[in-house]
C-alpha positions, 0 to 999 in steps of 0.5 A: 256455614263457613264462607269460602276464602276471598282468594279461593273465590277468585281462583274459581272465577279465573279457572271455573272448571278447576276441581279443587281438592286441596288448597295450600295458602301462603300469606307470608310473602312480602309482595304476594298472597299465594294459593297452591291448588292440588299441587298442580297450580300456583296462584299468586295475587299481588297484595296491592297495586304497587306490588301488581306492577312489581309482579309484571316486572318480575314476569318480564325478568323471567322471560328475559333470563329463561333461555339462558338459565339451566333450571326451571323457572315459573312459566305463566299460564294465565295472567291478569292485572294483579295475578299470575297462574303457573304450573306447580314446580315440584321439589323440596326446599333446599335446606341446609339439613338436606345438604348436610346428609349428602356426601362430599361429591354430591355437595360439590356438584350442588355448589357447582350448579348453584355457582353456574346458575348465579354466574349466568344470572349475574352476567345477564346482558343489561345493555339493551333489554328494550325496557327499563329493568328495575332496581332490586327491592333488596337494600344495595345502595348507601342511601338504603343502608343509611336509612336501615341503619337508623331504623335498626338503631332506633327499633332493634338496638333497644332489644339487644344485649350489650354484646349484641349491640356492639356486634351490630354497631361494628357490622353496620358502621364498618360497612357504611364507612368503607368506600368499597362497600358500594363499588360494584358492577351492577348485575341482575340479581335474585335478591331473595334467595332462601331455602324455600325459593330453591327447589331440590330434586332428591332423585337426581340430587340437583337443584330443579327450580328457582322461584319467586323473583319478586324482588329481582332487579339490578343490584349487587351480586354479593347480596345473592352470595351472602344469602347462600352463606347465611343458609349453607355456610361459606364452605359450601359457597367456596365450592362455587369457585370453579363456576363463579369466577368472581367469587373471591372478589365479592366475598367481603361484601357477601359476608356482610350481607350474610350477617345483616339478614337477621337484623333486617328481618327483626326490623321487618317484624317490628315495623309490620307487626308480623312476628314470624319475621323475627325468626325467618332466618334462624338456623343459618350456617354461619361458618364465615371465613 
Protein backbone atom coordinates (compact mmCIF):
# COMPACT_ATOMS: atom_id res chain seq x y z
CA UNK A 1 0.00 0.00 0.00
CA UNK A 2 1.30 3.46 -0.89
CA UNK A 3 2.09 5.62 2.10
CA UNK A 4 0.52 9.11 2.21
CA UNK A 5 2.90 11.93 1.35
CA UNK A 6 4.41 13.44 4.54
CA UNK A 7 3.03 16.88 3.67
CA UNK A 8 -0.43 15.41 3.16
CA UNK A 9 -0.20 13.93 6.63
CA UNK A 10 0.60 17.39 7.93
CA UNK A 11 -2.44 18.81 6.12
CA UNK A 12 -4.61 16.24 7.86
CA UNK A 13 -3.08 17.19 11.21
CA UNK A 14 -3.59 20.92 10.65
CA UNK A 15 -7.18 20.59 9.34
CA UNK A 16 -8.41 17.15 10.52
CA UNK A 17 -11.99 17.72 9.36
CA UNK A 18 -10.98 18.61 5.80
CA UNK A 19 -12.24 16.10 3.25
CA UNK A 20 -9.52 15.78 0.63
CA UNK A 21 -10.79 15.06 -2.88
CA UNK A 22 -8.04 16.58 -5.01
CA UNK A 23 -4.39 17.40 -4.35
CA UNK A 24 -1.99 19.45 -6.47
CA UNK A 25 1.63 19.32 -5.29
CA UNK A 26 4.21 21.95 -6.24
CA UNK A 27 7.76 21.28 -5.05
CA UNK A 28 9.43 23.64 -7.50
CA UNK A 29 9.48 26.73 -5.29
CA UNK A 30 12.78 27.99 -3.95
CA UNK A 31 11.44 28.60 -0.44
CA UNK A 32 8.24 26.58 0.05
CA UNK A 33 6.59 23.30 -0.83
CA UNK A 34 2.96 23.87 -1.76
CA UNK A 35 -0.14 21.70 -1.64
CA UNK A 36 -3.39 22.92 -3.21
CA UNK A 37 -6.32 21.00 -1.77
CA UNK A 38 -9.63 20.77 -3.66
CA UNK A 39 -8.83 24.08 -5.39
CA UNK A 40 -10.05 25.54 -2.11
CA UNK A 41 -7.04 25.72 0.23
CA UNK A 42 -3.36 26.47 -0.28
CA UNK A 43 -0.91 24.95 2.22
CA UNK A 44 2.62 26.37 2.07
CA UNK A 45 5.37 24.63 4.03
CA UNK A 46 8.77 26.26 4.47
CA UNK A 47 11.64 24.04 3.30
CA UNK A 48 13.80 24.83 6.35
CA UNK A 49 14.03 27.05 9.44
CA UNK A 50 15.55 29.99 7.57
CA UNK A 51 12.75 29.90 5.03
CA UNK A 52 10.22 29.72 7.88
CA UNK A 53 11.53 33.07 9.10
CA UNK A 54 11.26 34.42 5.56
CA UNK A 55 7.65 33.21 5.42
CA UNK A 56 6.90 35.15 8.60
CA UNK A 57 8.39 38.31 7.06
CA UNK A 58 6.34 37.73 3.92
CA UNK A 59 3.11 37.59 5.93
CA UNK A 60 4.02 40.88 7.63
CA UNK A 61 4.70 42.51 4.27
CA UNK A 62 1.32 41.33 2.97
CA UNK A 63 -0.48 42.79 5.97
CA UNK A 64 1.36 46.09 5.52
CA UNK A 65 0.48 46.52 1.84
CA UNK A 66 -2.97 44.90 1.75
CA UNK A 67 -4.98 48.09 2.47
CA UNK A 68 -3.46 49.97 -0.45
CA UNK A 69 -3.03 47.30 -3.14
CA UNK A 70 -5.88 47.07 -5.65
CA UNK A 71 -5.72 43.32 -6.29
CA UNK A 72 -6.26 40.27 -4.10
CA UNK A 73 -3.34 39.02 -2.03
CA UNK A 74 -3.00 35.79 -0.04
CA UNK A 75 -4.74 36.19 3.32
CA UNK A 76 -3.62 33.74 6.03
CA UNK A 77 -6.36 31.56 7.49
CA UNK A 78 -4.08 29.44 9.69
CA UNK A 79 -0.43 29.94 10.56
CA UNK A 80 2.17 27.81 12.28
CA UNK A 81 5.89 28.01 12.89
CA UNK A 82 6.72 26.71 9.40
CA UNK A 83 3.46 26.81 7.46
CA UNK A 84 0.63 29.04 6.35
CA UNK A 85 -2.83 28.15 5.02
CA UNK A 86 -4.93 30.51 2.94
CA UNK A 87 -7.91 30.35 0.65
CA UNK A 88 -7.17 29.42 -2.94
CA UNK A 89 -7.18 32.50 -5.16
CA UNK A 90 -8.80 31.71 -8.52
CA UNK A 91 -7.34 32.85 -11.78
CA UNK A 92 -5.11 31.75 -14.63
CA UNK A 93 -1.39 32.47 -14.80
CA UNK A 94 -1.09 35.69 -16.79
CA UNK A 95 1.02 34.44 -19.68
CA UNK A 96 2.15 36.27 -22.78
CA UNK A 97 -0.10 33.99 -24.84
CA UNK A 98 -3.13 35.41 -23.01
CA UNK A 99 -1.92 38.94 -23.65
CA UNK A 100 -1.35 38.35 -27.35
CA UNK A 101 -4.92 37.31 -28.14
CA UNK A 102 -6.46 40.40 -26.52
CA UNK A 103 -7.32 43.54 -28.44
CA UNK A 104 -5.25 46.70 -28.05
CA UNK A 105 -7.70 48.34 -25.64
CA UNK A 106 -7.67 45.33 -23.30
CA UNK A 107 -3.86 45.11 -23.42
CA UNK A 108 -3.59 48.79 -22.54
CA UNK A 109 -6.01 48.40 -19.64
CA UNK A 110 -3.93 45.54 -18.26
CA UNK A 111 -0.72 47.54 -18.65
CA UNK A 112 -2.31 50.44 -16.80
CA UNK A 113 -3.49 48.12 -14.03
CA UNK A 114 -0.05 46.54 -13.66
CA UNK A 115 1.56 49.98 -13.60
CA UNK A 116 -0.82 51.11 -10.87
CA UNK A 117 -0.12 47.98 -8.82
CA UNK A 118 3.65 48.39 -9.04
CA UNK A 119 3.59 52.15 -8.49
CA UNK A 120 1.60 51.60 -5.30
CA UNK A 121 3.89 48.80 -4.14
CA UNK A 122 7.09 50.68 -4.97
CA UNK A 123 5.98 53.86 -3.18
CA UNK A 124 5.01 52.10 0.04
CA UNK A 125 6.03 54.27 2.99
CA UNK A 126 9.06 52.60 4.56
CA UNK A 127 9.84 55.33 7.10
CA UNK A 128 8.16 53.88 10.19
CA UNK A 129 6.79 50.36 9.73
CA UNK A 130 7.41 49.37 13.35
CA UNK A 131 9.61 46.43 12.31
CA UNK A 132 12.68 45.84 10.15
CA UNK A 133 11.57 45.22 6.59
CA UNK A 134 14.02 42.74 5.03
CA UNK A 135 16.15 43.37 1.99
CA UNK A 136 14.81 41.45 -1.00
CA UNK A 137 16.33 38.04 -1.59
CA UNK A 138 16.65 38.97 -5.27
CA UNK A 139 20.08 40.29 -6.35
CA UNK A 140 20.05 44.10 -6.37
CA UNK A 141 23.38 45.12 -4.80
CA UNK A 142 26.82 45.43 -6.38
CA UNK A 143 28.22 42.85 -3.96
CA UNK A 144 25.55 40.30 -4.92
CA UNK A 145 26.09 40.89 -8.62
CA UNK A 146 29.89 40.64 -8.36
CA UNK A 147 29.45 37.26 -6.68
CA UNK A 148 26.89 36.17 -9.30
CA UNK A 149 29.18 37.34 -12.10
CA UNK A 150 32.03 35.16 -10.84
CA UNK A 151 29.78 32.11 -10.41
CA UNK A 152 28.23 32.59 -13.86
CA UNK A 153 31.69 32.90 -15.45
CA UNK A 154 32.87 29.78 -13.66
CA UNK A 155 29.84 27.55 -14.16
CA UNK A 156 27.68 28.90 -17.00
CA UNK A 157 30.23 30.34 -19.45
CA UNK A 158 31.78 26.92 -20.23
CA UNK A 159 28.37 25.82 -21.55
CA UNK A 160 27.92 28.78 -23.90
CA UNK A 161 28.82 29.25 -27.54
CA UNK A 162 31.33 31.99 -28.30
CA UNK A 163 28.75 34.58 -29.32
CA UNK A 164 26.64 33.80 -26.24
CA UNK A 165 29.65 34.18 -24.00
CA UNK A 166 30.47 37.54 -25.57
CA UNK A 167 26.88 38.70 -25.07
CA UNK A 168 26.84 37.60 -21.41
CA UNK A 169 30.24 39.18 -20.71
CA UNK A 170 29.20 42.49 -22.24
CA UNK A 171 25.86 42.45 -20.39
CA UNK A 172 27.30 41.68 -16.95
CA UNK A 173 30.53 43.65 -17.06
CA UNK A 174 28.77 46.66 -18.57
CA UNK A 175 26.26 46.68 -15.74
CA UNK A 176 28.92 46.30 -13.05
CA UNK A 177 31.16 49.00 -14.51
CA UNK A 178 28.35 51.57 -14.71
CA UNK A 179 28.19 53.57 -11.42
CA UNK A 180 24.55 54.36 -12.13
CA UNK A 181 23.54 50.70 -11.98
CA UNK A 182 23.23 50.83 -8.21
CA UNK A 183 22.13 54.42 -7.72
CA UNK A 184 18.45 53.92 -7.03
CA UNK A 185 15.89 54.87 -4.41
CA UNK A 186 15.26 51.76 -2.30
CA UNK A 187 11.67 50.57 -2.65
CA UNK A 188 9.51 47.68 -1.54
CA UNK A 189 9.51 45.20 -4.43
CA UNK A 190 7.92 41.84 -5.18
CA UNK A 191 11.18 40.41 -6.48
CA UNK A 192 9.76 37.38 -8.30
CA UNK A 193 7.08 38.48 -10.74
CA UNK A 194 6.41 35.55 -13.04
CA UNK A 195 3.29 34.56 -15.02
CA UNK A 196 2.33 32.01 -12.36
CA UNK A 197 2.48 34.68 -9.64
CA UNK A 198 0.16 37.06 -11.53
CA UNK A 199 -3.41 35.71 -11.77
CA UNK A 200 -5.76 36.74 -14.57
CA UNK A 201 -9.56 36.75 -14.62
CA UNK A 202 -10.70 35.92 -18.16
CA UNK A 203 -14.24 37.18 -17.58
CA UNK A 204 -13.24 40.67 -16.46
CA UNK A 205 -9.97 40.72 -18.45
CA UNK A 206 -8.24 42.06 -15.35
CA UNK A 207 -5.44 40.98 -13.05
CA UNK A 208 -7.29 39.41 -10.12
CA UNK A 209 -4.44 38.61 -7.71
CA UNK A 210 -0.69 38.66 -7.18
CA UNK A 211 0.79 35.85 -5.08
CA UNK A 212 4.08 34.55 -3.65
CA UNK A 213 5.86 37.49 -2.04
CA UNK A 214 8.47 35.08 -0.67
CA UNK A 215 11.46 37.12 -1.89
CA UNK A 216 9.80 40.52 -1.41
CA UNK A 217 11.67 43.22 0.43
CA UNK A 218 13.57 46.45 -0.03
CA UNK A 219 15.42 46.64 -3.34
CA UNK A 220 15.52 48.14 -6.82
CA UNK A 221 12.11 48.77 -8.39
CA UNK A 222 13.70 48.20 -11.80
CA UNK A 223 13.92 44.49 -11.03
CA UNK A 224 10.12 44.13 -11.02
CA UNK A 225 9.88 46.14 -14.24
CA UNK A 226 12.58 43.97 -15.79
CA UNK A 227 10.62 40.84 -14.96
CA UNK A 228 7.64 42.24 -16.86
CA UNK A 229 9.83 43.14 -19.85
CA UNK A 230 11.16 39.59 -19.94
CA UNK A 231 7.65 38.10 -19.82
CA UNK A 232 5.54 40.51 -21.87
CA UNK A 233 7.99 42.75 -23.71
CA UNK A 234 8.92 46.39 -23.48
CA UNK A 235 6.00 47.42 -25.68
CA UNK A 236 3.63 46.19 -22.97
CA UNK A 237 5.64 47.82 -20.20
CA UNK A 238 5.64 51.16 -22.04
CA UNK A 239 1.87 51.05 -21.74
CA UNK A 240 2.34 51.51 -17.98
CA UNK A 241 3.67 55.04 -18.38
CA UNK A 242 0.45 56.82 -17.36
CA UNK A 243 0.16 54.91 -14.07
CA UNK A 244 3.89 54.42 -13.33
CA UNK A 245 5.40 57.94 -13.58
CA UNK A 246 9.06 56.93 -12.97
CA UNK A 247 9.07 54.31 -15.73
CA UNK A 248 11.43 55.98 -18.19
CA UNK A 249 13.98 56.74 -15.46
CA UNK A 250 14.40 53.11 -14.45
CA UNK A 251 14.05 51.41 -17.84
CA UNK A 252 17.82 51.15 -18.51
CA UNK A 253 18.33 49.08 -15.36
CA UNK A 254 15.11 47.14 -16.03
CA UNK A 255 16.45 46.09 -19.45
CA UNK A 256 19.51 44.60 -17.77
CA UNK A 257 17.39 42.62 -15.29
CA UNK A 258 15.20 41.37 -18.15
CA UNK A 259 18.21 39.98 -20.01
CA UNK A 260 20.03 38.55 -16.99
CA UNK A 261 17.15 36.41 -15.72
CA UNK A 262 17.96 33.42 -17.94
CA UNK A 263 21.62 33.40 -16.81
CA UNK A 264 20.53 33.45 -13.17
CA UNK A 265 18.22 30.47 -13.58
CA UNK A 266 20.74 28.41 -15.52
CA UNK A 267 23.13 29.01 -12.62
CA UNK A 268 20.39 28.02 -10.15
CA UNK A 269 19.87 24.76 -12.01
CA UNK A 270 23.57 23.97 -12.09
CA UNK A 271 24.10 24.71 -8.40
CA UNK A 272 20.95 23.00 -7.14
CA UNK A 273 20.96 20.02 -9.48
CA UNK A 274 17.29 20.77 -10.30
CA UNK A 275 17.42 20.87 -14.07
CA UNK A 276 13.94 22.37 -14.57
CA UNK A 277 15.42 25.76 -13.63
CA UNK A 278 17.40 25.73 -16.91
CA UNK A 279 14.22 26.38 -18.85
CA UNK A 280 12.21 28.28 -16.22
CA UNK A 281 12.15 31.49 -18.26
CA UNK A 282 12.06 30.28 -21.84
CA UNK A 283 9.50 31.94 -24.08
CA UNK A 284 9.90 35.53 -22.94
CA UNK A 285 9.03 38.42 -25.22
CA UNK A 286 12.43 40.10 -25.59
CA UNK A 287 11.24 43.17 -27.54
CA UNK A 288 13.75 45.50 -25.87
CA UNK A 289 13.96 49.07 -27.14
